[in-house]
Residue frames as qw, qx, qy, qz and C-alpha x, y, z in Angstrom:
[[0.507, 0.728, -0.333, -0.320, -7.80, 42.29, 42.47],
 [0.015, 0.469, -0.883, -0.036, -5.23, 39.55, 43.16],
 [0.522, 0.119, 0.796, -0.283, -7.88, 37.06, 43.98],
 [0.666, 0.614, 0.142, -0.399, -9.65, 37.89, 40.69],
 [0.356, 0.668, -0.609, -0.236, -6.50, 37.39, 38.73],
 [0.215, -0.263, 0.936, -0.095, -6.00, 33.98, 40.36],
 [0.636, 0.351, 0.586, -0.359, -9.55, 32.97, 39.48],
 [0.589, 0.705, -0.162, -0.361, -8.99, 34.03, 35.87],
 [0.133, 0.558, -0.811, -0.115, -5.71, 32.13, 35.65],
 [0.403, -0.060, 0.887, -0.218, -7.47, 29.07, 36.97],
 [0.654, 0.541, 0.314, -0.426, -10.18, 29.45, 34.47],
 [0.446, 0.694, -0.477, -0.303, -7.67, 29.58, 31.66],
 [0.082, -0.366, 0.926, -0.038, -5.91, 26.48, 32.96],
 [0.584, 0.163, 0.680, -0.413, -9.20, 24.81, 33.22],
 [0.712, 0.617, 0.122, -0.313, -9.88, 25.27, 29.52],
 [0.242, 0.728, -0.614, -0.182, -6.29, 24.68, 28.40],
 [0.047, -0.294, 0.953, -0.048, -5.85, 21.18, 29.74],
 [0.766, -0.008, -0.245, -0.594, -8.42, 18.82, 28.29],
 [0.753, -0.314, 0.551, -0.177, -9.03, 15.41, 29.73],
 [0.022, 0.381, -0.856, -0.348, -7.09, 12.62, 28.12],
 [0.822, 0.115, -0.134, -0.541, -9.41, 10.34, 26.11],
 [0.535, -0.329, 0.777, -0.052, -8.93, 6.72, 27.21],
 [0.325, 0.226, -0.777, -0.490, -8.50, 4.07, 24.59],
 [0.860, -0.081, -0.002, -0.503, -11.42, 1.69, 24.22],
 [0.735, -0.292, 0.611, -0.018, -10.85, -1.98, 24.99],
 [0.845, 0.430, 0.284, 0.141, -10.93, -3.04, 21.33],
 [0.317, 0.903, -0.249, 0.149, -8.36, -0.30, 20.58],
 [0.374, -0.684, 0.616, -0.117, -6.06, -1.63, 23.31],
 [0.843, -0.008, 0.538, -0.015, -6.58, -5.15, 22.11],
 [0.727, 0.674, 0.072, 0.104, -5.82, -4.22, 18.51],
 [0.080, 0.873, -0.457, 0.151, -2.55, -2.55, 19.64],
 [0.580, -0.454, 0.670, -0.087, -1.55, -5.68, 21.60],
 [0.867, 0.258, 0.426, 0.029, -2.32, -8.03, 18.78],
 [0.539, 0.821, -0.126, 0.141, -0.51, -5.83, 16.28],
 [0.178, -0.796, 0.567, -0.114, 2.50, -5.69, 18.65],
 [0.766, -0.191, 0.613, -0.034, 2.55, -9.47, 18.86],
 [0.796, 0.561, 0.212, 0.081, 2.58, -9.72, 15.04],
 [0.329, 0.892, -0.250, 0.184, 5.31, -7.08, 14.66],
 [0.489, -0.681, 0.542, -0.057, 7.52, -8.79, 17.28],
 [0.269, 0.457, -0.813, -0.239, 8.05, -11.62, 14.84],
 [0.455, -0.036, 0.833, -0.313, 5.74, -14.19, 16.30],
 [0.637, 0.516, 0.567, -0.083, 3.66, -14.22, 13.15],
 [0.219, -0.272, 0.505, 0.790, 4.60, -13.60, 9.55],
 [0.515, 0.323, -0.153, -0.779, 2.56, -12.63, 6.52],
 [0.612, 0.117, -0.682, -0.383, 0.27, -15.48, 5.61],
 [0.191, 0.008, -0.901, 0.390, 0.22, -17.00, 9.09],
 [0.457, -0.557, -0.533, -0.443, -3.09, -17.70, 10.70],
 [0.178, -0.446, 0.481, -0.734, -3.81, -16.22, 14.15],
 [0.019, 0.125, 0.950, -0.285, -5.32, -18.31, 16.94],
 [0.148, -0.559, -0.744, -0.336, -9.02, -18.70, 16.92],
 [0.167, -0.607, 0.014, -0.777, -11.07, -15.90, 18.35],
 [0.801, -0.534, -0.213, -0.166, -12.29, -18.11, 21.28],
 [0.814, -0.096, -0.223, 0.528, -8.60, -18.81, 22.14],
 [0.294, 0.382, -0.109, 0.869, -7.60, -15.15, 21.95],
 [0.463, -0.653, -0.130, -0.585, -10.61, -14.13, 24.15],
 [0.874, -0.418, -0.227, 0.101, -9.33, -16.61, 26.76],
 [0.687, 0.115, -0.161, 0.700, -5.76, -15.39, 26.57],
 [0.089, 0.406, -0.047, 0.908, -6.72, -11.71, 26.97],
 [0.122, -0.386, -0.782, 0.473, -9.50, -12.53, 29.42],
 [0.283, 0.268, 0.019, -0.921, -12.11, -10.51, 27.45],
 [0.678, 0.382, 0.525, -0.346, -15.25, -11.29, 25.55],
 [0.580, 0.177, 0.641, 0.470, -15.25, -12.50, 22.03],
 [0.271, 0.886, 0.365, 0.089, -17.06, -9.39, 20.71],
 [0.202, -0.908, 0.231, 0.284, -14.18, -7.22, 21.85],
 [0.538, -0.285, 0.642, 0.466, -11.70, -9.45, 19.98],
 [0.492, 0.554, 0.613, 0.273, -13.91, -9.36, 16.86],
 [0.109, 0.984, 0.139, -0.035, -14.03, -5.57, 16.99],
 [0.372, -0.736, 0.414, 0.385, -10.27, -5.33, 17.50],
 [0.563, 0.000, 0.692, 0.451, -9.62, -7.61, 14.54],
 [0.397, 0.788, 0.446, 0.152, -11.96, -5.50, 12.32],
 [0.096, -0.958, 0.122, 0.240, -9.85, -2.51, 13.20],
 [0.479, -0.474, 0.616, 0.408, -6.71, -4.33, 12.26],
 [0.561, 0.391, 0.661, 0.309, -8.33, -5.51, 8.99],
 [0.228, 0.950, 0.214, -0.020, -9.21, -1.83, 8.13],
 [0.248, -0.846, 0.393, 0.261, -5.46, -1.10, 8.66],
 [0.730, 0.544, -0.393, -0.134, -4.47, -3.87, 6.41],
 [0.220, -0.561, 0.764, -0.232, -2.71, -5.79, 9.12],
 [0.364, 0.015, 0.924, -0.119, -4.98, -8.91, 9.01],
 [0.465, 0.020, -0.506, -0.726, -7.61, -10.40, 6.68],
 [0.513, 0.000, 0.694, -0.506, -10.69, -12.06, 8.14],
 [0.364, 0.111, -0.771, -0.511, -11.72, -15.06, 6.04],
 [0.696, -0.166, 0.291, -0.635, -15.10, -16.33, 7.24],
 [0.979, 0.041, 0.021, -0.198, -14.91, -20.03, 7.87],
 [0.811, 0.350, -0.294, 0.365, -11.17, -20.15, 7.50],
 [0.651, -0.491, -0.240, 0.527, -9.77, -17.82, 10.22],
 [0.011, 0.992, -0.039, -0.121, -7.84, -14.61, 10.58],
 [0.856, 0.183, 0.109, 0.472, -4.62, -14.23, 8.57],
 [0.327, -0.681, 0.128, 0.643, -1.64, -11.82, 8.80],
 [0.593, 0.727, 0.259, 0.228, -1.42, -9.64, 5.67],
 [0.260, 0.786, -0.261, 0.497, 1.20, -7.15, 6.98],
 [0.797, -0.354, -0.349, 0.344, 3.79, -7.88, 9.62],
 [0.430, 0.151, -0.141, 0.879, 5.64, -4.53, 9.51],
 [0.050, -0.485, -0.418, 0.766, 4.65, -1.34, 11.19],
 [0.282, 0.702, 0.588, 0.288, 1.74, 0.35, 9.55],
 [0.303, -0.295, -0.023, 0.906, 2.85, 3.86, 8.67],
 [0.227, 0.173, -0.279, -0.917, 0.48, 4.96, 5.95],
 [0.320, 0.363, 0.846, -0.222, -3.25, 4.21, 5.65],
 [0.069, -0.206, -0.548, -0.808, -5.62, 4.79, 2.79],
 [0.422, 0.059, 0.322, -0.845, -9.09, 6.05, 3.22],
 [0.237, 0.162, 0.956, 0.057, -11.46, 2.99, 2.98],
 [0.302, 0.682, 0.578, -0.331, -14.36, 5.29, 2.10],
 [0.010, 0.502, -0.341, -0.795, -12.68, 7.11, -0.83],
 [0.535, 0.476, 0.689, 0.108, -14.82, 7.06, -3.93],
 [0.034, -0.588, 0.177, 0.788, -13.38, 9.79, -6.18],
 [0.692, 0.660, 0.194, -0.217, -14.49, 10.55, -9.69],
 [0.693, -0.076, 0.431, 0.572, -12.05, 9.45, -12.39],
 [0.328, 0.923, 0.032, -0.198, -10.84, 12.35, -14.46],
 [0.709, 0.584, -0.147, 0.366, -8.00, 13.02, -16.84],
 [0.065, -0.795, 0.376, -0.472, -6.44, 15.30, -14.15],
 [0.761, -0.499, 0.360, -0.207, -6.67, 12.62, -11.52],
 [0.960, 0.184, 0.096, 0.188, -4.86, 10.10, -13.81],
 [0.478, 0.685, -0.237, 0.497, -2.14, 12.63, -14.55],
 [0.363, -0.742, 0.360, -0.433, -1.79, 13.48, -10.89],
 [0.934, -0.253, 0.241, -0.078, -1.48, 9.77, -10.07],
 [0.883, 0.318, -0.014, 0.346, 1.18, 8.97, -12.66],
 [0.255, 0.771, -0.252, 0.526, 3.11, 12.19, -11.77],
 [0.600, -0.666, 0.326, -0.302, 3.12, 11.25, -8.10],
 [0.977, -0.085, 0.182, 0.074, 4.46, 7.82, -8.95],
 [0.683, 0.651, -0.197, 0.266, 7.36, 9.01, -11.11],
 [0.072, 0.726, -0.539, 0.422, 9.67, 10.37, -8.45],
 [0.725, -0.402, 0.444, -0.339, 8.62, 7.76, -5.88],
 [0.970, 0.104, 0.221, -0.007, 9.22, 4.77, -8.15],
 [0.539, 0.727, -0.325, 0.272, 12.34, 6.20, -9.69],
 [0.197, -0.664, 0.589, -0.415, 13.86, 6.35, -6.25],
 [0.888, -0.142, 0.342, -0.274, 12.43, 2.80, -5.57],
 [0.892, 0.428, -0.099, 0.105, 14.27, 1.44, -8.58],
 [0.285, 0.726, -0.492, 0.387, 17.53, 3.04, -7.45],
 [0.478, -0.513, 0.560, -0.440, 17.17, 1.60, -3.96],
 [0.960, 0.061, 0.184, -0.201, 16.23, -1.79, -5.27],
 [0.713, 0.566, -0.372, 0.182, 19.47, -1.97, -7.25],
 [0.080, 0.578, -0.644, 0.495, 21.39, -1.56, -3.95],
 [0.425, -0.289, 0.630, -0.582, 19.18, -3.54, -1.66],
 [0.872, 0.091, -0.132, -0.463, 17.23, -6.27, -3.47],
 [0.579, -0.370, 0.724, -0.058, 18.02, -9.73, -2.31],
 [0.075, 0.179, -0.881, -0.432, 18.60, -12.64, -4.76],
 [0.147, 0.366, 0.907, -0.149, 15.29, -14.07, -3.59],
 [0.261, 0.679, 0.278, -0.627, 13.47, -10.74, -4.35],
 [0.188, 0.493, -0.543, -0.653, 14.96, -10.72, -7.86],
 [0.000, -0.076, -0.970, -0.229, 13.82, -14.25, -8.51],
 [0.188, 0.565, 0.718, -0.361, 10.26, -13.24, -7.36],
 [0.233, 0.673, -0.055, -0.700, 10.29, -10.20, -9.64],
 [0.136, 0.288, -0.797, -0.513, 11.23, -12.40, -12.57],
 [0.103, 0.274, 0.955, -0.055, 8.51, -14.84, -11.67],
 [0.250, 0.646, 0.458, -0.557, 5.92, -12.07, -11.68],
 [0.288, 0.586, -0.329, -0.682, 6.93, -10.86, -15.15],
 [0.006, -0.059, 0.958, 0.281, 6.79, -14.40, -16.43],
 [0.165, 0.506, 0.789, -0.306, 3.20, -14.48, -15.17],
 [0.235, 0.678, 0.079, -0.692, 2.49, -11.11, -16.74],
 [0.134, 0.404, -0.673, -0.605, 3.80, -12.30, -20.11],
 [0.012, 0.176, 0.975, 0.134, 1.26, -15.18, -19.96],
 [0.072, 0.673, 0.683, -0.275, -1.66, -12.84, -19.52],
 [0.145, -0.226, 0.172, 0.948, -1.14, -10.03, -21.90],
 [0.234, -0.276, -0.617, -0.699, -4.63, -10.52, -23.29],
 [0.471, -0.604, -0.642, 0.026, -6.31, -10.57, -19.90],
 [0.061, 0.663, -0.128, 0.735, -6.42, -6.97, -18.64],
 [0.656, -0.673, -0.023, -0.341, -7.83, -7.81, -15.23],
 [0.920, -0.285, -0.012, 0.269, -5.09, -10.24, -14.37],
 [0.638, 0.378, -0.031, 0.670, -2.39, -8.24, -16.10],
 [0.138, -0.803, 0.048, -0.578, -3.26, -5.07, -14.23],
 [0.780, -0.610, 0.041, -0.132, -3.06, -6.96, -10.95],
 [0.908, -0.046, 0.034, 0.415, 0.28, -8.55, -11.80],
 [0.424, 0.621, -0.011, 0.659, 1.73, -5.30, -13.15],
 [0.364, -0.805, 0.084, -0.461, 0.87, -3.51, -9.91],
 [0.891, -0.437, 0.061, 0.101, 2.37, -6.36, -7.93],
 [0.751, 0.312, -0.028, 0.581, 5.62, -5.94, -10.01],
 [0.091, 0.710, -0.126, 0.687, 5.83, -2.16, -9.11],
 [0.648, -0.682, 0.083, -0.327, 4.94, -2.94, -5.44],
 [0.945, -0.197, 0.010, 0.262, 7.59, -5.69, -5.16],
 [0.535, 0.506, -0.121, 0.665, 10.26, -3.24, -6.50],
 [0.264, -0.744, 0.136, -0.599, 9.24, -0.85, -3.72],
 [0.866, -0.487, 0.081, -0.080, 9.58, -3.66, -1.12],
 [0.883, 0.131, -0.031, 0.450, 12.94, -4.65, -2.56],
 [0.228, 0.787, -0.109, 0.562, 14.05, -1.03, -2.08],
 [0.545, -0.143, -0.623, 0.542, 14.09, -1.59, 1.66],
 [0.094, -0.106, 0.204, -0.969, 12.22, 1.62, 2.30],
 [0.010, 0.411, 0.892, -0.187, 9.12, 0.67, 4.21],
 [0.191, 0.586, 0.252, -0.746, 7.53, 4.17, 3.82],
 [0.246, 0.369, -0.556, -0.703, 7.92, 4.09, 0.04],
 [0.128, -0.100, -0.969, -0.185, 6.47, 0.56, -0.11],
 [0.053, 0.503, 0.761, -0.406, 3.48, 1.50, 1.93],
 [0.211, 0.536, -0.013, -0.817, 2.88, 4.69, 0.02],
 [0.289, 0.205, -0.719, -0.598, 2.76, 2.82, -3.30],
 [0.075, -0.216, -0.971, 0.065, 0.62, 0.18, -1.76],
 [0.163, 0.554, 0.518, -0.631, -1.90, 2.73, -0.62],
 [0.272, 0.476, -0.313, -0.776, -1.91, 4.38, -4.12],
 [0.233, 0.060, -0.881, -0.408, -2.49, 1.05, -5.77],
 [0.014, -0.354, -0.884, 0.305, -5.27, 0.13, -3.28],
 [0.176, 0.582, 0.318, -0.727, -7.06, 3.46, -3.65],
 [0.381, 0.608, -0.253, -0.649, -6.73, 3.74, -7.43],
 [0.515, -0.018, 0.838, 0.178, -7.14, 0.14, -8.67],
 [0.535, 0.689, 0.488, -0.026, -9.84, 1.16, -11.23],
 [0.188, 0.931, -0.183, -0.253, -7.69, 4.21, -12.33],
 [0.326, -0.504, 0.733, 0.322, -4.63, 1.95, -12.81],
 [0.565, 0.302, 0.759, 0.119, -6.79, -0.29, -14.97],
 [0.378, 0.885, 0.227, -0.148, -7.81, 2.74, -17.01],
 [0.095, -0.813, 0.468, 0.332, -4.22, 3.76, -17.40],
 [0.493, -0.142, 0.814, 0.272, -3.40, 0.27, -18.84],
 [0.492, 0.637, 0.593, 0.008, -6.26, 0.76, -21.34],
 [0.194, 0.952, -0.065, -0.228, -5.04, 4.28, -22.33],
 [0.354, -0.607, 0.618, 0.353, -1.44, 3.14, -22.68],
 [0.697, 0.503, -0.258, -0.441, -2.59, 0.77, -25.42],
 [0.695, 0.398, -0.599, 0.005, 0.20, -1.68, -26.10],
 [0.849, -0.495, 0.135, -0.126, 0.33, -4.36, -23.46],
 [0.906, 0.159, -0.043, 0.390, 3.46, -5.83, -25.14],
 [0.329, 0.670, -0.200, 0.635, 5.29, -2.41, -25.03],
 [0.532, -0.701, 0.171, -0.442, 4.28, -2.06, -21.37],
 [0.954, -0.282, 0.098, 0.029, 5.61, -5.55, -20.56],
 [0.757, 0.387, -0.117, 0.513, 8.89, -4.95, -22.50],
 [0.036, -0.756, 0.260, -0.599, 9.44, -1.76, -20.35],
 [0.754, -0.569, 0.204, -0.257, 8.98, -3.86, -17.21],
 [0.963, 0.049, 0.013, 0.266, 11.49, -6.47, -18.48],
 [0.488, 0.603, -0.173, 0.607, 13.99, -3.72, -19.21],
 [0.358, -0.756, 0.233, -0.496, 13.55, -2.22, -15.70],
 [0.910, -0.373, 0.170, -0.057, 14.16, -5.59, -14.10],
 [0.846, 0.366, -0.078, 0.379, 17.15, -6.20, -16.30],
 [0.185, 0.718, -0.285, 0.608, 18.79, -3.00, -15.05],
 [0.633, -0.628, 0.252, -0.375, 17.97, -3.96, -11.41],
 [0.991, -0.081, 0.064, 0.082, 19.51, -7.43, -11.90],
 [0.679, 0.504, -0.125, 0.519, 22.56, -5.88, -13.42],
 [0.479, -0.659, -0.260, 0.518, 22.84, -3.57, -10.30],
 [0.348, 0.241, 0.227, 0.877, 22.95, -0.59, -12.64],
 [0.065, -0.580, -0.531, 0.615, 21.41, 2.17, -10.63],
 [0.124, 0.423, -0.179, -0.880, 21.47, 4.97, -13.29],
 [0.212, 0.002, -0.783, -0.585, 20.06, 2.66, -15.89],
 [0.146, -0.436, -0.875, 0.149, 17.30, 1.37, -13.58],
 [0.032, 0.585, 0.333, -0.739, 16.27, 4.96, -12.71],
 [0.152, 0.325, -0.420, -0.834, 16.36, 6.00, -16.34],
 [0.210, -0.148, -0.875, -0.409, 14.23, 3.00, -17.50],
 [0.089, -0.530, -0.773, 0.338, 11.67, 3.46, -14.73],
 [0.075, 0.574, 0.133, -0.804, 11.29, 7.19, -15.36],
 [0.157, 0.202, -0.624, -0.738, 11.11, 6.67, -19.16],
 [0.133, -0.284, -0.941, -0.130, 8.45, 4.02, -18.68],
 [0.054, -0.637, -0.627, 0.445, 6.27, 6.11, -16.43],
 [0.039, 0.505, -0.114, -0.855, 6.77, 9.18, -18.55],
 [0.108, -0.006, -0.787, -0.608, 5.57, 7.33, -21.58],
 [0.106, -0.522, -0.841, 0.089, 2.45, 6.44, -19.68],
 [0.034, -0.626, -0.275, 0.729, 2.04, 10.14, -18.76],
 [0.060, 0.288, -0.468, -0.833, 2.35, 11.05, -22.45],
 [0.128, -0.265, -0.888, -0.353, -0.29, 8.57, -23.40],
 [0.092, -0.633, -0.663, 0.390, -2.65, 10.06, -20.78],
 [0.032, -0.529, 0.050, 0.847, -1.92, 13.60, -22.12],
 [0.113, 0.085, -0.683, -0.717, -2.82, 12.47, -25.65],
 [0.042, -0.362, -0.931, 0.023, -6.05, 10.75, -24.42],
 [0.311, -0.157, -0.108, -0.931, -9.39, 12.41, -25.11],
 [0.236, 0.114, 0.879, -0.398, -11.96, 10.82, -22.72],
 [0.560, 0.458, 0.228, -0.652, -14.92, 12.03, -24.90],
 [0.605, 0.532, -0.425, -0.412, -13.67, 10.79, -28.22],
 [0.630, 0.226, -0.742, 0.039, -11.98, 7.63, -26.88],
 [0.647, -0.524, 0.275, -0.481, -13.66, 6.45, -23.70],
 [0.217, 0.331, -0.911, 0.120, -12.06, 3.53, -21.92],
 [0.785, -0.240, -0.268, -0.505, -14.37, 0.69, -21.18]]
């Protein structure tokens, strides 16, 4: 009986502890390259050494380096520009990743869910930006809005610049999680954000809202910045609620 119990216990242990899956060589290389970037050796926009040189440094084959870089590109850490090299696009720790295979159907509910998710996140971002934005970041936000004002009749450019404005506020907040969450939302729902711009209607009113938000941040008025950000996003929500996709399709 005792021997039987020991055998059973061993059997349970055998199935309880699974073998540890070892990281592949490209995974380990991706981790090392990412660590080098995050240690401060490279900043956003910097070009990494050529693949041939990295292969020599790590004493591995070039295909392994290429695969590691593809993994980092999928994470948004680097951008591979054929003929130009590999460039750093994100130097901070990657905390949130979007699904690169997402291809959801645009619905009125999805647009409402999107804007309602943004309201509390971006209201907090505005509050944090009031406290933490550097003078340089405020100058950059002002530059972005000047550019937006020059493209009020070009929806493609305007949408990109507007999303950059919201993203830069999140960066200025000093909260890396918030910044990355918004970045993922913007990346996943680029077309949906463009639809929202079309539904909202007045590009000038949208632009004036952005100017008012920046004004409050520049004045370091936290309550006003939160109020203006929330009011802006809630007005977009109201426009979506009024929208009838069948009667007024957005092209």
